[in-house]
C-alpha positions in Angstrom: -0.1 0.0 -0.2 1.5 3.5 -1.0 2.6 5.2 2.1 3.3 8.9 3.0 6.4 9.4 0.8 4.9 7.4 -2.0 1.6 9.8 -2.3 3.9 12.6 -1.8 5.6 11.3 -4.9 2.6 11.4 -6.6 1.3 15.0 -5.6 4.9 16.9 -6.3 5.0 15.5 -9.8 1.1 16.2 -10.2 0.6 19.6 -9.0 2.8 21.4 -11.3 1.4 20.0 -14.6 -2.4 19.7 -13.4 -2.8 22.9 -11.4 -4.6 25.3 -14.0 -6.4 22.6 -15.9 -10.1 22.3 -16.5 -11.9 19.2 -16.7 -14.4 19.0 -19.7 -15.4 15.4 -19.8 -15.5 12.5 -17.6 -15.1 8.3 -18.7 -15.7 6.0 -15.8 -15.0 2.4 -16.7 -17.7 -0.1 -17.1 -16.5 -2.2 -14.2 -17.2 1.1 -11.6 -20.8 1.5 -13.6 -21.5 -2.3 -13.3 -20.1 -2.2 -9.4 -22.7 0.7 -8.6 -25.4 -1.2 -10.4 -24.7 -3.9 -7.8 -24.9 -1.4 -5.0 -21.1 -1.7 -4.4 -18.2 1.1 -4.2 -15.9 0.3 -6.2 -13.5 3.5 -6.5 -16.3 6.2 -6.5 -17.4 6.5 -3.0 -20.8 8.1 -2.1 -21.9 9.3 -5.4 -23.2 7.6 -8.3 -21.1 7.8 -11.6 -23.7 10.0 -13.2 -23.4 12.8 -10.7 -19.3 11.9 -10.5 -19.2 13.2 -14.1 -21.9 15.8 -13.9 -20.2 17.6 -11.0 -16.4 17.3 -12.3 -17.3 18.9 -16.0 -16.4 22.1 -15.7 -14.3 22.0 -12.9 -10.5 23.8 -12.5 -7.9 21.9 -10.4 -6.4 25.2 -8.6 -3.9 22.8 -6.7 -3.0 19.5 -5.7 -1.8 18.8 -2.2 -1.4 15.9 0.6 -2.7 14.8 3.7 -1.4 11.8 5.1 -2.0 9.1 2.7 -4.7 11.1 0.9 -4.6 13.3 -2.1 -6.6 16.2 -2.1 -7.3 17.8 -5.7 -8.5 21.4 -4.8 -11.0 22.4 -7.4 -13.1 25.0 -8.5 -16.1 26.2 -10.7 -18.1 28.9 -11.1 -16.9 30.2 -7.7 -17.4 26.9 -5.6 -14.9 25.1 -4.3 -14.5 21.4 -3.3 -12.2 18.8 -2.9 -11.7 15.4 -5.0 -10.0 13.2 -2.5 -8.2 9.9 -3.4 -6.6 7.5 -1.5 -5.0 4.9 -3.7 -5.7 1.6 -1.8 -3.2 -1.0 -2.2 -2.6 -0.6 -5.9 -4.0 2.9 -7.3 -2.1 5.1 -9.5 -2.7 8.3 -11.1 -1.3 9.2 -14.7 -0.8 12.0 -16.9 -0.9 11.4 -20.2 -1.9 12.3 -24.1 -4.0 8.9 -24.6 -4.2 5.7 -22.2 -2.3 3.6 -24.8 0.9 6.3 -23.2 0.8 4.3 -19.6 3.5 2.1 -20.1 2.4 -0.7 -18.3 -0.1 -3.3 -19.4 -1.4 -4.0 -15.8 -2.3 -0.5 -15.2 -3.2 0.2 -19.0 -5.8 -2.9 -18.1 -7.2 -1.1 -15.3 -7.8 2.0 -15.7 -11.3 3.4 -13.8 -11.4 7.2 -14.2 -10.3 9.6 -17.0 -10.6 13.4 -16.6 -10.4 14.4 -20.2 -8.8 18.3 -19.7 -9.9 21.1 -21.8 -6.1 21.1 -23.5 -6.8 17.3 -24.6 -4.5 16.0 -21.9 -5.6 13.0 -19.6 -5.8 12.6 -16.0 -5.9 9.0 -15.7 -6.8 7.0 -12.2 -5.8 3.4 -12.3 -6.3 0.5 -10.0 -5.7 -2.5 -10.5 -7.2 -4.1 -7.3 -9.8 -1.3 -6.5 -9.0 -1.0 -3.3 -8.8 2.9 -3.6 -11.0 5.6 -3.4 -12.1 8.4 -5.3 -14.6 10.8 -3.0 -15.8 14.2 -4.2 -16.9 16.3 -1.2 -17.0 20.1 -0.5 -14.4 20.2 2.3 -13.2 17.8 5.0 -15.8 18.6 7.2 -18.0 16.6 5.0 -16.5 13.2 5.2 -15.7 13.6 9.2 -12.8 10.8 8.9 -10.7 12.9 7.3 -10.8 15.4 10.2 -9.6 12.4 12.6 -6.0 11.9 11.1 -2.9 12.8 13.3 -1.1 16.2 12.5 1.2 15.6 9.5 4.4 14.1 10.9 6.6 17.1 10.2 4.3 19.8 12.0 5.6 21.1 15.0 2.6 19.3 17.5 3.2 15.9 15.7 5.5 14.6 18.3 3.5 15.7 21.2 0.3 14.1 19.6 2.2 10.9 19.1 3.4 10.9 23.2 0.0 11.9 24.2 -2.0 9.3 22.1 0.1 6.3 23.0 -0.1 7.0 26.6 -4.0 6.8 26.3 -5.8 3.5 27.3 -6.5 3.0 24.3 -3.2 2.2 23.1 -0.9 2.1 26.1 -1.4 -1.8 25.9 -0.9 -2.4 22.4 2.2 -3.5 20.1 4.6 0.0 19.1 4.3 -1.5 15.7 0.4 -1.2 15.7 0.5 2.5 17.4 2.7 4.3 14.9 0.9 2.5 12.1 -2.5 3.9 13.4 -3.3 7.2 11.1 -4.9 8.9 14.4 -1.6 8.6 16.0 1.0 9.2 13.1 -0.1 10.2 9.6 1.0 8.6 6.7 3.7 5.7 8.6 2.2 2.6 7.4 4.5 -1.0 7.5 7.0 -0.2 5.3 8.3 2.4 7.0 7.3 1.5 10.5 9.3 -1.9 9.8 12.2 0.3 9.1 12.3 2.7 12.0 11.6 -0.2 14.5 14.6 -1.8 13.2 16.9 1.3 13.7 15.3 1.5 17.1 16.7 -2.3 17.6 12.8 -2.2 19.2 10.8 -5.2 18.9 7.4 -4.8 16.9 5.5 -6.3 19.5 6.7 -4.7 22.7 3.8 -2.5 23.9 3.7 0.8 23.6 3.6 1.4 27.5 6.9 -1.0 28.2 8.8 1.9 25.6 10.3 5.0 27.8 9.3 8.4 27.1 12.9 9.2 25.9 12.8 6.2 23.8 9.4 7.2 22.1 10.8 10.7 21.3 13.9 9.1 19.4 11.2 6.8 17.9 9.3 9.8 16.3 12.2 11.2 15.0 13.5 8.4 13.5 10.1 7.7 12.0 10.2 11.0 10.8 13.7 10.4 8.9 12.4 7.5 7.2 9.4 9.1 5.9 11.8 11.8 4.8 14.4 9.7 3.2 11.3 7.9 1.4 10.2 10.9 -0.2 14.0 11.6 -1.1 13.7 8.1 -2.9 10.7 8.7 -4.7 8.7 6.4 -2.6 9.2 2.7 -2.7 8.2 0.6 -5.0 7.5 -3.0 -3.9 5.0 -4.3 -6.2 2.2 -1.8 -7.6 3.4 1.8 -6.5 4.3 4.0 -9.8 4.9 8.0 -10.1 2.8 9.6 -12.5 5.4 9.0 -15.4 5.0 5.5 -14.8 8.4 5.6 -13.1 9.4 3.4 -9.9 11.1 5.0 -6.8 14.3 3.7 -5.5 13.1 3.2 -1.4 13.2 -0.4 -1.8 17.1 -0.4 -2.6 17.5 1.5 0.9 15.4 -0.9 3.1 17.2 -2.6 6.0 14.6 -5.2 7.2 11.4 -5.0 5.2 11.0 -7.8 2.9 14.2 -9.1 4.3 15.2 -12.8 4.9 18.6 -12.2 7.0 19.3 -9.3 9.2 21.7 -7.1 7.5 23.6 -6.4 10.7 24.0 -9.5 12.4 23.4 -12.4 9.9 20.5 -14.0 11.8 17.5 -15.1 10.0 14.6 -12.6 10.4 11.3 -13.6 12.0 7.8 -12.2 11.6 4.5 -12.3 12.9 0.9 -10.8 12.9 0.5 -7.2 13.8 -2.7 -5.2 13.3 -3.3 -7.8 10.5 -0.1 -7.1 8.9 3.1 -9.3 8.5 5.9 -7.8 10.7 9.5 -8.8 10.2 12.1 -8.3 12.5 15.7 -9.2 13.6 15.1 -11.9 16.9 18.9 -11.0 18.0 18.8 -7.1 17.1 15.3 -6.1 18.2 14.3 -6.8 21.9 
């Protein structure tokens, strides 16, 4: 699943080329249309395919930003503003192309679900192989309350104290520290990949409960998480499986990972172990991480 660095990479690439363009046509795949007809919510959330197309036509993109793992397309039409909120799910990807055929990888080209045709002929294309991602058209964040419950951005001044306060609550104190730092209400944007790397750098066992981590170590852990996320951004994200940037390029952070996906610890040579935490496979070194 794309995490904060991957989403940041998409936003940084999209913003300069999508801003200022106006949507003149919207195309939704038959797969999504049929899903809606069956009462399901594939890709488009909380809106019919017809209303989605009608509402978006004539909208101008005034900015593209990121909030945690979400992409916000800030739109305006006739003086009225709204947000197109995009979550990439497991395998979602945006492409800015002149033709769908310009999408180089077949697996993305075969799973195009939304095409926004711009007034200059360019196409903003959303592809999603597994269809776990979502597009939600709302007036503002308050129209979808879960967005308001996200933790502060990890780079914000108040983010560390928010993490410390949340980790000390009864809801989180007895949970595995890996579970806590992957919770978007506690830290925004840190998923399995970057949590695994941060805990390895801290020599901390992923199943250690939050209450068994000292305040000083929690502060250090938070800073390590920030550093790992920034390294991920600098590397263009981790292309473990289906993440691609808008030009189809893969990130390089996967080449820098020290623990995620490893069979052997790079520090001590011990075979890595794994366990399930919060439904995700957590890889760790049984020798180095205590």
